[in-house]
C-alpha positions as CSV (number, residue, x, y, z in Angstrom):
1,M,18.6,59.6,8.9
2,I,16.0,61.3,6.6
3,F,17.3,60.4,3.2
4,T,15.2,62.9,1.2
5,R,16.5,65.7,3.2
6,W,20.2,64.9,2.9
7,S,20.2,63.6,-0.7
8,A,19.6,67.1,-2.0
9,K,23.1,68.1,-0.6
10,L,24.9,65.5,-2.7
11,P,26.6,67.0,-5.8
12,G,25.4,64.3,-8.2
13,T,21.8,64.8,-6.9
14,Q,22.0,68.5,-7.5
15,R,23.2,68.1,-11.0
16,R,20.4,65.6,-11.9
17,A,17.8,67.9,-10.3
18,A,19.1,70.9,-12.3
19,A,19.0,68.9,-15.5
20,R,15.4,67.8,-14.9
21,S,14.5,71.5,-14.3
22,D,16.2,72.5,-17.5
23,R,14.4,69.9,-19.5
24,A,11.1,70.9,-18.1
25,A,11.7,74.5,-19.2
26,R,12.5,73.5,-22.8
27,P,9.7,73.5,-25.4
28,A,8.4,70.1,-26.4
29,A,10.0,68.5,-29.3
30,G,8.5,69.6,-32.6
31,T,7.0,72.8,-31.2
32,P,8.6,76.0,-32.6
33,A,10.5,77.8,-29.9
34,T,9.6,81.3,-28.9
35,P,12.1,83.8,-30.3
36,P,14.2,85.4,-27.7
37,T,13.4,88.9,-26.5
38,A,15.3,91.4,-24.8
39,A,15.5,90.9,-21.1
40,P,13.6,93.7,-19.3
41,E,15.6,96.0,-17.3
42,P,15.3,95.5,-13.6
43,A,12.9,97.9,-12.0
44,T,14.5,100.7,-9.9
45,P,14.0,99.9,-6.3
46,P,11.8,102.3,-4.5
47,A,13.4,104.7,-2.1
48,A,13.1,104.2,1.5
49,A,11.3,106.5,3.8
50,D,14.5,108.3,4.6
51,G,15.4,108.9,1.0
52,T,18.0,106.1,0.7
53,P,17.6,103.7,-2.1
54,A,16.0,100.4,-1.1
55,A,17.9,97.0,-1.3
56,P,17.7,95.3,-4.7
57,T,15.1,92.6,-5.1
58,A,16.6,89.1,-4.8
59,A,16.8,87.0,-7.9
60,P,14.5,84.0,-8.1
61,T,15.7,81.2,-5.8
62,A,15.4,77.5,-6.0
63,A,12.4,77.7,-3.8
64,T,10.6,79.8,-6.4
65,T,11.8,78.1,-9.5
66,G,11.6,74.4,-8.3
67,S,15.3,73.8,-9.0
68,V,18.2,73.0,-6.6
69,P,21.2,75.4,-6.8
70,A,24.5,73.9,-7.5
71,A,26.7,73.4,-4.4
72,R,30.2,74.9,-4.1
73,A,29.8,77.1,-7.2
74,E,29.1,74.1,-9.5
75,R,27.0,74.9,-12.5
76,P,25.4,72.5,-14.9
77,D,26.9,72.2,-18.3
78,P,24.4,73.6,-20.9
79,A,25.7,71.2,-23.6
80,S,25.5,68.3,-21.3
81,A,21.9,69.3,-20.3
82,Q,21.0,69.4,-24.0
83,E,22.5,66.0,-24.8
84,A,20.8,64.2,-21.8
85,A,18.2,61.6,-22.9
86,P,14.7,62.0,-21.6
87,V,13.7,59.8,-18.6
88,T,11.1,57.1,-19.4
89,L,8.8,56.2,-16.5
90,S,7.9,52.5,-16.1
91,P,4.1,51.8,-16.4
92,T,2.3,50.8,-13.2
93,V,-0.4,48.1,-12.7
94,D,-2.9,50.9,-12.4
95,A,-2.1,52.0,-16.0
96,L,-3.0,48.4,-17.3
97,S,-6.5,47.4,-18.2
98,V,-8.2,44.2,-17.1
99,H,-8.1,43.1,-20.7
100,D,-4.3,43.7,-20.9
101,I,-3.8,41.5,-17.8
102,L,-6.3,38.7,-18.3
103,G,-6.0,38.5,-22.0
104,T,-2.3,37.5,-21.9
105,I,-2.4,34.7,-19.3
106,P,-2.7,31.1,-20.6
107,A,-5.4,30.2,-18.0
108,L,-9.1,30.2,-18.9
109,V,-10.8,33.3,-17.6
110,A,-14.5,34.2,-17.7
111,V,-16.2,37.1,-15.9
112,V,-20.0,36.9,-15.2
113,Y,-22.2,39.2,-13.2
114,G,-25.6,39.2,-11.6
115,P,-27.8,36.4,-10.3
116,E,-28.2,34.9,-13.8
117,H,-24.4,35.0,-14.3
118,R,-24.5,37.1,-17.5
119,L,-21.3,37.0,-19.4
120,A,-19.1,40.1,-19.3
121,Y,-15.8,38.8,-20.6
122,V,-13.8,35.8,-21.7
123,N,-10.1,35.9,-22.5
124,G,-8.3,34.5,-25.5
125,A,-7.3,31.2,-23.8
126,Y,-11.0,30.5,-23.0
127,A,-12.0,31.3,-26.5
128,S,-9.3,29.0,-28.0
129,V,-10.7,26.0,-26.0
130,F,-14.4,26.6,-26.1
131,G,-14.7,29.1,-28.9
132,P,-15.9,32.8,-28.7
133,R,-18.8,33.6,-26.5
134,P,-21.4,36.4,-26.8
135,A,-21.3,38.9,-24.0
136,G,-24.5,39.8,-22.1
137,H,-26.2,36.4,-22.2
138,T,-26.6,34.2,-19.2
139,A,-24.0,31.5,-18.5
140,R,-26.5,28.8,-19.1
141,E,-26.9,30.1,-22.7
142,A,-23.5,31.5,-23.4
143,L,-21.3,29.1,-21.4
144,P,-23.0,25.7,-21.7
145,E,-19.6,24.1,-21.0
146,L,-19.7,25.4,-17.4
147,D,-23.1,23.8,-16.9
148,A,-21.7,20.5,-18.2
149,L,-18.8,20.7,-15.8
150,G,-21.1,21.3,-12.9
151,L,-19.9,24.8,-12.2
152,L,-23.2,26.7,-12.3
153,P,-24.3,25.6,-8.8
154,L,-20.8,26.4,-7.5
155,M,-21.1,29.9,-9.0
156,D,-24.4,30.4,-7.2
157,Q,-22.7,29.4,-3.9
158,V,-19.9,31.9,-4.5
159,L,-22.3,34.7,-5.3
160,R,-24.3,34.1,-2.2
161,S,-21.5,33.4,0.3
162,G,-18.9,35.8,-1.1
163,K,-16.3,33.1,-0.7
164,P,-14.2,31.4,-3.4
165,R,-14.7,27.8,-4.3
166,T,-12.5,25.3,-6.2
167,V,-13.1,22.1,-8.1
168,K,-10.1,20.0,-9.2
169,S,-9.3,18.2,-12.4
170,R,-12.5,18.5,-14.4
171,K,-12.3,16.8,-17.7
172,V,-12.8,19.0,-20.8
173,P,-13.2,16.8,-24.0
174,G,-10.7,17.9,-26.6
175,G,-9.6,20.8,-24.4
176,A,-5.9,20.2,-23.9
177,G,-4.8,23.8,-24.7
178,G,-4.3,24.1,-28.5
179,D,-4.2,20.4,-29.0
180,R,-7.8,19.4,-29.9
181,S,-6.8,15.7,-30.3
182,R,-6.7,14.9,-26.6
183,D,-8.8,15.7,-23.6
184,G,-7.8,18.4,-21.2
185,Y,-8.1,18.7,-17.4
186,Y,-8.6,22.0,-15.6
187,T,-8.9,23.0,-12.0
188,F,-11.5,25.8,-11.8
189,T,-11.6,28.4,-9.1
190,C,-14.7,30.7,-8.8
191,T,-13.9,34.0,-7.0
192,P,-16.4,36.7,-6.0
193,I,-15.8,40.1,-7.6
194,E,-17.7,43.3,-8.3
195,V,-18.2,44.2,-12.0
196,A,-18.4,47.9,-12.6
197,A,-20.8,49.5,-15.0
198,S,-19.8,49.7,-18.6
199,G,-21.5,53.0,-19.3
200,P,-24.6,53.7,-21.4
201,A,-25.6,50.9,-23.6
202,P,-28.1,50.8,-26.4
203,D,-29.2,47.3,-25.4
204,P,-29.6,46.7,-21.6
205,E,-29.6,42.9,-22.2
206,V,-26.0,43.0,-23.6
207,A,-24.1,45.4,-21.4
208,C,-23.7,45.9,-17.7
209,V,-25.2,49.3,-17.0
210,A,-24.8,49.3,-13.3
211,P,-22.3,47.8,-10.7
212,H,-23.1,44.2,-10.0
213,K,-21.6,41.4,-7.9
214,G,-20.0,38.9,-10.2
215,V,-17.9,35.8,-10.4
216,L,-14.5,35.4,-12.0
217,V,-14.0,31.9,-13.3
218,F,-10.4,30.9,-13.5
219,G,-9.4,27.6,-15.1
220,A,-5.8,26.3,-14.7
221,D,-4.6,23.7,-17.1
222,V,-3.6,20.6,-15.1
223,T,-3.6,18.2,-18.1
224,D,0.0,17.3,-17.8
225,Q,-0.2,16.7,-14.0
226,V,-3.3,14.5,-14.4
227,E,-1.7,12.5,-17.2
228,S,1.4,12.1,-15.1
229,A,-0.6,10.9,-12.1
230,E,-2.5,8.5,-14.4
231,R,0.8,7.1,-15.7
232,L,2.1,6.8,-12.2
233,R,-1.1,5.0,-11.0
234,A,-0.9,2.7,-14.0
235,S,2.7,1.9,-13.3
236,E,1.9,1.2,-9.6
237,A,-1.0,-1.0,-10.7
238,R,1.3,-3.0,-13.0
239,Q,3.8,-3.4,-10.2
240,R,1.1,-4.4,-7.7
241,E,-0.3,-6.9,-10.2
242,A,3.2,-8.3,-10.7
243,A,3.6,-8.6,-6.9
244,V,0.2,-10.2,-6.5
245,T,0.9,-12.6,-9.3
246,L,4.2,-13.5,-7.7
247,Q,2.6,-13.9,-4.4
248,R,-0.1,-16.2,-5.6
249,S,2.3,-18.2,-7.7
250,L,4.4,-18.8,-4.6
251,L,1.4,-19.9,-2.5
252,P,0.1,-23.5,-2.9
253,Q,-2.0,-23.8,-6.0
254,E,-3.9,-26.7,-4.5
255,L,-3.8,-27.7,-0.8
256,E,-2.8,-31.2,0.1
257,Q,-5.8,-32.9,1.7
258,P,-4.7,-35.2,4.5
259,D,-6.7,-38.4,5.2
260,D,-7.8,-37.4,8.7
261,L,-8.3,-33.6,8.2
262,R,-10.4,-31.3,6.1
263,V,-8.4,-28.2,5.2
264,A,-9.2,-24.9,3.4
265,A,-7.3,-21.7,3.1
266,T,-7.9,-18.2,1.6
267,Y,-5.6,-15.3,0.8
268,Q,-6.8,-11.8,0.0
269,P,-4.3,-9.1,-0.9
270,G,-4.7,-5.6,0.4
271,G,-6.8,-3.0,-1.4
272,T,-5.8,-1.4,-4.7
273,D,-3.9,1.4,-3.0
274,A,-1.8,-0.9,-0.9
275,A,1.2,-2.9,-2.0
276,V,0.9,-6.7,-1.6
277,G,2.5,-8.1,1.5
278,G,4.2,-11.4,2.4
279,D,1.4,-13.5,4.0
280,W,1.6,-17.2,3.2
281,Y,0.4,-20.6,4.3
282,D,1.0,-24.3,3.5
283,V,-0.2,-27.8,4.2
284,I,2.4,-30.6,4.1
285,T,1.6,-34.3,4.5
286,L,4.4,-35.9,6.6
287,G,3.5,-39.5,6.2
288,A,2.1,-42.0,8.7
289,G,-1.1,-39.9,8.8
290,R,0.7,-36.8,10.3
291,T,0.2,-33.4,8.7
292,A,2.2,-30.1,9.0
293,L,0.3,-26.8,8.8
294,V,2.1,-23.5,8.6
295,I,1.2,-19.9,8.3
296,G,3.4,-16.8,8.3
297,D,3.7,-13.1,7.5
298,V,6.8,-11.4,6.1
299,M,7.0,-7.8,7.3
300,G,7.0,-5.2,4.6
301,R,5.3,-5.0,1.2
302,G,6.0,-5.4,-2.5
303,V,7.9,-7.8,-4.6
304,R,10.7,-8.0,-2.1
305,A,8.4,-9.3,0.7
306,A,6.8,-11.7,-1.7
307,A,10.2,-13.1,-2.7
308,V,11.3,-13.6,0.9
309,M,8.0,-15.3,1.6
310,G,8.6,-17.7,-1.3
311,Q,12.1,-18.6,0.0
312,L,10.8,-19.2,3.5
313,R,7.9,-21.4,2.3
314,T,10.3,-23.5,0.2
315,A,12.6,-23.9,3.2
316,V,9.7,-24.9,5.4
317,R,8.7,-27.7,3.0
318,A,12.3,-28.9,2.9
319,Y,12.7,-28.9,6.7
320,A,9.3,-30.5,7.1
321,R,10.6,-33.5,5.1
322,L,13.1,-34.1,7.9
323,D,10.1,-34.7,10.2
324,L,11.6,-32.5,12.9
325,P,9.7,-31.2,15.9
326,P,8.0,-27.8,15.4
327,H,10.5,-25.9,17.5
328,E,13.5,-27.3,15.6
329,V,11.9,-26.3,12.3
330,L,11.5,-22.7,13.5
331,Q,15.1,-22.8,14.8
332,L,16.3,-23.6,11.3
333,L,14.0,-21.0,9.7
334,D,15.3,-18.4,12.1
335,G,18.9,-18.8,10.9
336,L,17.8,-18.9,7.2
337,A,15.7,-15.7,7.6
338,A,18.7,-13.8,8.9
339,E,20.8,-15.0,5.9
340,I,18.1,-14.1,3.3
341,D,17.8,-10.5,4.6
342,A,18.9,-9.3,8.0
343,N,16.5,-6.4,7.8
344,Q,13.5,-8.6,6.9
345,I,11.5,-10.0,9.8
346,A,8.8,-12.6,9.6
347,T,6.4,-14.3,12.0
348,C,5.4,-17.9,11.6
349,V,3.4,-20.7,13.3
350,Y,4.4,-24.3,12.5
351,A,2.1,-27.1,13.7
352,V,1.9,-30.8,13.3
353,H,-1.3,-32.9,13.7
354,D,-1.0,-36.5,14.7
355,P,-4.3,-38.4,14.4
356,N,-3.1,-41.3,16.6
357,E,-2.5,-38.9,19.5
358,G,-5.4,-36.5,18.7
359,R,-3.1,-33.5,19.4
360,L,-1.8,-30.5,17.6
361,A,1.9,-29.8,18.4
362,Y,3.1,-26.4,17.4
363,A,5.7,-23.7,17.8
364,S,5.3,-19.9,17.3
365,A,7.8,-17.3,16.2
366,G,6.1,-14.0,17.1
367,H,2.8,-15.0,15.5
368,L,-0.7,-14.7,16.7
369,P,-2.2,-17.6,18.7
370,I,-3.9,-20.6,17.1
371,L,-7.6,-20.7,17.9
372,V,-9.2,-24.2,18.6
373,R,-12.9,-24.8,18.8
374,D,-14.0,-27.9,20.6
375,P,-17.1,-30.0,19.5
376,D,-19.2,-28.1,22.1
377,G,-18.4,-24.7,20.5
378,T,-15.9,-23.6,23.1
379,V,-13.0,-21.6,21.6
380,R,-9.5,-21.8,23.2
381,R,-6.3,-20.0,22.5
382,A,-3.1,-22.0,22.0
383,A,-1.1,-18.9,23.2
384,E,2.0,-20.5,24.7
385,P,4.8,-21.0,24.1
386,T,5.9,-18.4,21.6
387,G,9.2,-16.7,20.7
388,P,10.4,-13.7,18.8
389,P,9.9,-13.3,15.0
390,L,12.2,-15.1,12.6
391,G,15.4,-13.4,11.7
392,T,16.1,-12.0,15.2
393,G,18.4,-14.8,16.2
394,G,19.6,-15.8,19.7
395,W,16.4,-17.5,20.8
396,L,15.7,-21.1,21.5
397,H,12.2,-21.9,20.4
398,T,10.1,-24.5,22.3
399,S,7.1,-26.6,21.3
400,G,3.7,-26.8,22.8
401,S,0.6,-28.8,22.1
402,V,-3.2,-28.5,22.2
403,T,-5.9,-31.2,22.0
404,L,-7.5,-31.6,18.6
405,G,-9.7,-34.7,18.6
406,P,-12.5,-35.7,16.3
407,G,-15.1,-32.9,16.0
408,A,-12.6,-30.2,16.8
409,S,-11.5,-27.3,14.5
410,A,-8.6,-24.9,14.4
411,V,-7.8,-21.6,12.6
412,L,-4.4,-20.1,11.8
413,Y,-4.4,-16.5,10.5
414,T,-2.3,-13.4,9.9
415,D,-2.6,-10.1,11.6
416,G,-4.4,-8.5,8.7
417,L,-7.5,-10.4,9.8
418,V,-7.7,-8.9,13.4
419,E,-5.5,-5.8,13.4
420,R,-7.1,-2.3,13.0
421,R,-5.6,1.1,13.3
422,D,-8.1,2.4,15.9
423,K,-8.3,-0.8,18.0
424,D,-6.0,-3.0,20.1
425,I,-5.1,-6.2,18.4
426,D,-6.4,-8.2,21.4
427,D,-9.9,-6.8,20.6
428,G,-9.5,-8.1,17.1
429,V,-8.6,-11.6,18.4
430,E,-11.6,-11.6,20.7
431,A,-13.8,-10.7,17.8
432,L,-12.3,-13.6,15.8
433,E,-13.0,-15.9,18.7
434,R,-16.7,-14.9,18.8
435,A,-16.9,-15.3,15.0
436,F,-15.2,-18.7,15.0
437,A,-17.5,-20.0,17.7
438,G,-20.5,-19.4,15.5
439,A,-18.9,-20.3,12.1
440,A,-20.2,-23.8,11.2
441,G,-19.9,-25.7,8.0
442,P,-17.0,-27.0,5.9
443,P,-13.6,-25.3,6.2
444,D,-14.0,-23.2,3.0
445,I,-17.4,-21.9,4.3
446,V,-15.8,-21.1,7.6
447,C,-13.1,-19.0,5.9
448,D,-15.7,-16.9,4.0
449,R,-17.7,-16.4,7.2
450,L,-14.7,-15.3,9.2
451,L,-13.8,-12.7,6.5
452,R,-17.3,-11.3,6.5
453,S,-17.6,-11.3,10.3
454,L,-14.3,-9.4,10.6
455,G,-15.4,-6.9,8.0
456,I,-12.7,-7.8,5.4
457,T,-13.6,-6.4,2.0
458,A,-11.8,-5.8,-1.3
459,S,-10.7,-2.4,-0.1
460,H,-9.1,-3.7,3.1
461,D,-5.7,-2.1,3.6
462,D,-3.7,-5.2,4.6
463,D,-3.2,-8.7,3.3
464,V,-5.2,-11.5,5.0
465,A,-4.4,-15.2,5.1
466,I,-6.6,-17.8,6.8
467,L,-6.0,-21.5,7.2
468,V,-8.9,-23.6,8.7
469,L,-8.6,-27.3,9.6
470,Q,-11.2,-29.7,10.9
471,H,-10.8,-33.1,12.4
472,P,-14.2,-34.6,11.5
473,E,-16.2,-37.1,13.5
474,R,-16.9,-40.2,11.4
475,S,-19.8,-42.5,11.6
476,G,-21.5,-45.3,9.6
477,H,-19.8,-46.4,6.4
478,D,-17.2,-43.6,6.6
479,A,-16.1,-44.8,10.0
480,E,-15.6,-48.3,8.7
481,L,-12.8,-47.0,6.5
482,F,-10.7,-45.8,9.4
483,H,-9.2,-48.3,11.8
484,N,-6.3,-48.5,14.3
485,A,-4.6,-51.5,15.8
486,A,-1.5,-51.7,18.0
487,L,0.6,-54.4,19.6
488,E,3.2,-53.9,22.4
489,L,6.3,-55.9,21.5
490,H,7.9,-57.7,24.6
491,G,10.7,-60.2,24.8
492,G,13.4,-60.9,22.3
493,T,13.4,-62.6,19.0
494,E,10.1,-64.3,19.7
495,A,8.4,-61.0,19.3
496,A,8.9,-61.1,15.5
497,P,6.5,-64.1,14.9
498,R,3.9,-62.6,17.2
499,A,4.1,-59.4,15.2
500,R,3.7,-61.2,11.9
501,A,0.7,-63.1,13.3
502,F,-0.9,-59.9,14.6
503,A,-0.4,-58.1,11.4
504,S,-1.8,-61.0,9.3
505,G,-4.9,-61.2,11.5
506,V,-5.6,-57.5,11.5
507,L,-5.1,-57.1,7.7
508,A,-7.4,-60.0,7.0
509,S,-10.1,-58.5,9.2
510,W,-9.8,-55.3,7.3
511,R,-10.6,-57.3,4.1
512,F,-7.6,-56.3,2.1
513,S,-6.7,-58.1,-1.1
514,P,-4.3,-61.0,-0.7
515,E,-1.5,-59.1,-2.5
516,L,-1.8,-56.1,-0.2
517,H,-2.2,-58.4,2.8
518,D,1.1,-60.2,2.1
519,L,2.9,-56.9,1.4
520,G,1.6,-55.5,4.7
521,V,2.7,-58.5,6.7
522,L,6.2,-58.4,5.0
523,A,6.7,-54.7,5.8
524,A,5.6,-55.2,9.4
525,S,8.0,-58.2,9.8
526,E,11.0,-56.2,8.4
527,L,10.3,-53.1,10.5
528,V,9.9,-55.2,13.7
529,A,13.1,-57.2,12.9
530,N,15.0,-54.0,12.4
531,S,13.7,-52.5,15.7
532,L,14.6,-55.7,17.6
533,Q,18.1,-55.7,16.2
534,H,19.0,-52.0,16.5
535,G,16.4,-50.5,18.9
536,T,15.7,-50.6,22.6
537,P,12.4,-51.2,24.5
538,P,9.6,-50.1,24.7
539,M,8.6,-51.3,21.2
540,R,5.2,-51.1,19.6
541,L,3.7,-52.1,16.2
542,R,0.9,-50.0,15.0
543,L,-1.3,-50.6,12.0
544,R,-3.6,-47.8,10.7
545,R,-6.1,-47.9,7.8
546,T,-7.6,-44.8,6.2
547,D,-9.8,-44.4,3.2
548,R,-6.7,-44.0,1.0
549,R,-3.8,-45.9,2.5
550,L,-2.5,-48.5,4.9
551,I,0.2,-47.4,7.4
552,V,2.6,-49.7,9.2
553,E,4.6,-48.1,12.0
554,V,7.1,-49.4,14.6
555,T,8.4,-47.3,17.5
556,D,11.2,-48.0,20.0
557,G,13.3,-46.3,22.6
558,D,16.5,-45.7,20.5
559,D,16.8,-42.3,18.8
560,H,19.2,-43.5,16.1
561,L,17.4,-43.1,12.8
562,P,17.9,-45.8,10.2
563,R,19.0,-45.1,6.7
564,R,18.8,-47.0,3.5
565,R,22.1,-48.4,2.2
566,R,23.3,-50.8,-0.4
567,A,24.0,-54.2,1.0
568,E,26.9,-56.2,-0.4
569,P,26.3,-59.8,-1.7
570,A,28.1,-61.2,1.3
571,D,26.2,-59.1,3.9
572,E,23.7,-61.0,6.1
573,A,22.0,-57.8,7.2
574,G,21.2,-54.3,5.9
575,R,18.5,-55.2,3.5
576,G,15.4,-54.6,5.7
577,I,14.9,-50.9,4.9
578,S,15.7,-51.5,1.2
579,I,13.0,-54.1,1.1
580,V,10.5,-51.9,2.8
581,A,11.4,-48.9,0.5
582,T,10.9,-51.2,-2.6
583,I,7.5,-52.7,-1.7
584,A,5.9,-49.6,-0.1
585,S,4.6,-46.4,-1.6
586,S,6.7,-44.4,0.8
587,W,8.6,-44.7,4.0
588,G,10.3,-42.5,6.6
589,S,11.5,-42.2,10.2
590,R,11.4,-39.5,12.9
591,R,12.4,-38.9,16.4
592,T,9.5,-39.1,18.9
593,P,9.0,-36.3,21.5
594,G,9.6,-38.5,24.6
595,G,12.8,-40.0,23.1
596,G,13.2,-42.8,20.7
597,K,12.1,-43.1,17.1
598,A,9.4,-44.2,14.8
599,V,9.9,-45.9,11.4
600,W,6.9,-46.2,9.1
601,C,5.8,-47.1,5.6
602,E,2.6,-46.6,3.6
603,F,0.7,-48.5,0.9
604,A,-1.7,-46.7,-1.3
605,L,-5.1,-48.3,-1.5
606,P,-6.8,-48.8,-4.9
607,R,-9.5,-46.3,-5.7
608,S,-12.9,-47.9,-5.5
């Protein structure tokens, strides 16, 4: 349907068109109307050729007057036509000047032209921030603030390429809108335009007398956005600092140093843009020269991950005091992790070093393999056995072991050390093996060298924890401070005096003081007597001396662990463990891997 064609046939349309024609015929307001004159008589129509009068000339039609005749004999009401208000036409964009448009917007606007960027115009917002600027001068002279903001080279690029350029969040000292007390931030966009000639000018240095290519500089105030972003970053920094502080406070403030191992660890949180994770480590002396080493990683980031890590680390220390095998410790941790948070998963390696056996027994819950370096520099992976991460449930963990004799080293680590976004994690472990093979020196030096070799910097995007242990080889005077002696106990009650004689001779050869000698012999006698009464063969008495303590240990084939109890005055037995607990610095018991148990006590040696 052609709307223009059919709209003229609508009655309302005809009335409005007639009213417009009537108003157009009226004299303008305030102009004296022309006095009416007599209407001229119609001219007599000329006669036709045959003498009959010709047809009268038709009255002017709508086509000749520009009006639309009323339909169905409708005529416009003259009174209504006189009372109708004049129609006001809305102004178009073409009717507005550039000054009208640019002068009212709150953004900063400056217009320059020519290769020297001579100033043609600045709007009121620009003048309120930087002050009025003289037109016609170069931007370097008239707009020094643009030079300070580094926009002049950008304007040159825009003028040459004809493409707009934008720089974000440039700082304007004291330029936060009308508030001169604080700095403002503006995002500037330089757009190529063509500046028309401004007409004849008395001074060609002041006015643009010919069309030129120019640049429109538009500065949007982003002060509020920048300040909001700064407040957000400050808040995130405070939260991250709190998480890092919590993380570090939950980690060991000082590592326990076993007699037979040298241990060092390092923890590095992720970069400033990353929330802290749940990486952790610990070293726990178990007694009788044995040491537990643990490292883990709680999935996730932030305070929650750090809090879960702290709970797991506390639980590990409690379970370690039970002197359980590594897989049983992980089994207990698995159930605890599910109770703490069913949605929080953690990986963990728990290992126990026994210097008497020269082995490292361990169990892994979804963690990366332990790396062991032999004295000849060969690096091995203790990759099996391993199970799923903690918190998954339904899995029976198992323990494995790897040789760690004198001169050997081992490293436990979290995935932040070897995992990269663009590489497979096995590639990272292989890189760590190569770095570990060539990393000599004390454990703390090895930690630093591994970090550097793997490219770990302060901006690394993940947490990193490393635990390095070394079983040093001893020689000379240092070796004289470490001794072992063992006696197989055969027979019945006659084994007790043999054990006392053996202990007395060994302790005398180790040149202990008489007081410590007697205490050691008494402890050995009580432990052997307890094993002979309640244990089963095979039985063994072991004496071990380190630079800091004397250890007395008795093993047998019965797995029933003794406990300390109060003996009544009439009881003839039950005082052996109480006597040992009283005279020794510490004592304990554990089940041995092949079945049976070990009961031990320690005496601290005086510092020389």
